[in-house]
C-alpha positions in Angstrom: 99.6 111.5 84.6 99.9 108.6 82.2 100.7 107.4 78.7 98.7 109.2 76.1 97.4 106.1 74.3 97.0 103.8 77.3 93.4 102.7 77.7 93.9 102.0 81.4 95.3 105.4 82.0 92.2 106.9 80.4 89.8 104.7 82.4 91.7 105.2 85.7 91.6 109.0 85.3 88.0 109.2 84.2 88.5 109.8 80.5 86.6 106.7 79.6 83.5 105.7 81.6 83.7 102.6 83.7 81.6 100.6 86.2 83.7 101.9 89.1 83.3 100.1 92.5 86.1 102.0 94.3 88.3 105.0 93.7 90.8 107.0 95.7 93.7 109.3 94.9 95.9 106.3 93.7 93.6 103.7 92.2 90.3 103.1 90.3 88.7 99.7 90.6 86.2 98.8 88.0 84.3 95.8 86.7 85.9 93.9 83.8 83.9 94.2 80.6 85.0 90.6 79.7 84.7 88.9 83.1 86.0 85.5 84.0 83.2 85.3 86.6 80.5 87.4 88.0 82.0 90.4 89.8 85.5 90.2 88.1 87.1 93.6 88.7 90.5 95.3 88.0 92.6 97.4 90.4 94.3 100.0 88.2 96.7 102.7 89.4 96.0 106.2 88.1 99.7 106.7 87.3 101.1 104.6 84.5 103.3 101.7 85.4 103.8 99.1 82.6 104.0 96.2 85.1 104.9 95.0 88.6 108.6 95.7 87.9 107.9 99.4 87.3 105.4 99.8 90.2 106.8 101.6 93.2 106.9 99.8 96.5 104.5 102.0 98.3 101.8 101.5 95.6 102.5 97.8 95.5 101.7 97.6 99.2 98.6 99.8 98.8 97.4 97.6 95.9 97.6 94.3 97.8 95.9 95.9 100.9 93.2 97.3 98.7 92.8 93.8 97.0 92.4 92.2 100.4 89.8 94.7 101.5 87.8 94.5 98.3 88.0 90.7 98.1 86.5 90.5 101.6 83.7 92.9 100.6 83.1 91.1 97.3 83.0 87.7 99.0 80.3 88.9 101.5 78.3 90.8 98.8 78.5 88.1 96.1 78.5 85.0 98.1 81.4 83.5 96.1 83.1 80.3 97.3 86.7 81.5 96.8 88.8 84.2 95.2 91.7 84.6 92.8 94.1 87.5 92.6 95.8 87.5 89.3 98.6 89.8 88.1 100.4 89.2 84.8 103.7 90.7 83.8 104.9 90.5 80.2 103.4 89.0 77.1 104.8 85.6 77.9 102.8 85.7 81.2 99.5 86.7 79.4 99.7 90.4 79.9 97.7 92.1 77.1 97.4 95.7 78.5 100.8 97.0 79.5 99.6 99.1 82.5 99.9 97.4 85.8 96.6 95.9 87.0 95.5 93.4 89.5 92.5 91.1 88.7 90.0 90.4 91.5 88.2 87.3 90.4 85.4 85.9 92.6 85.2 82.1 92.3 82.1 80.0 92.4 81.8 76.2 92.6 81.5 74.9 89.1 82.1 78.3 87.5 84.2 76.9 84.7 86.8 79.7 85.0 90.3 78.3 85.4 93.8 79.3 86.3 95.6 76.2 85.7 98.9 74.7 84.5 100.3 71.3 84.0 102.4 70.5 87.1 106.0 69.8 86.1 108.7 67.7 87.8 111.9 68.9 89.3 114.9 67.0 90.7 116.5 67.7 94.1 119.6 69.0 92.2 117.5 71.5 90.2 115.8 72.6 93.4 119.2 73.2 95.0 120.4 75.1 92.0 117.3 77.3 91.9 117.7 78.1 95.6 121.2 79.3 95.0 120.2 81.4 92.0 117.1 83.0 93.5 117.6 83.2 97.3 118.7 86.4 99.0 120.6 84.7 101.8 
């Protein structure tokens, strides 16, 4: 079902114990051992996909719908003030475990956790060029 040495494959398929909050035939969702905030959890597919680019479309849809459902449940249960969904792809983006996973991070006023960047500047010419490069139309 997965890569032999992948820790998330082992956790997702029950080979390593976890604090599981949800499981179905496609995913295991468990609490992060190094949480950004109280209740930080990970949605991990049971089949190995290195990142979003390898994940099949059907599982991508299931993952975001599951994230929505669990975020609603966690918001009610934990009384958090907001929520981050974080998904990193590649080392340059901060991915450290190369098995697709989606972070569910409850946010609380003054929690000290941050997902921030320094806003850049872009010219109207650069915007036009980027639209041409990226758009599908």
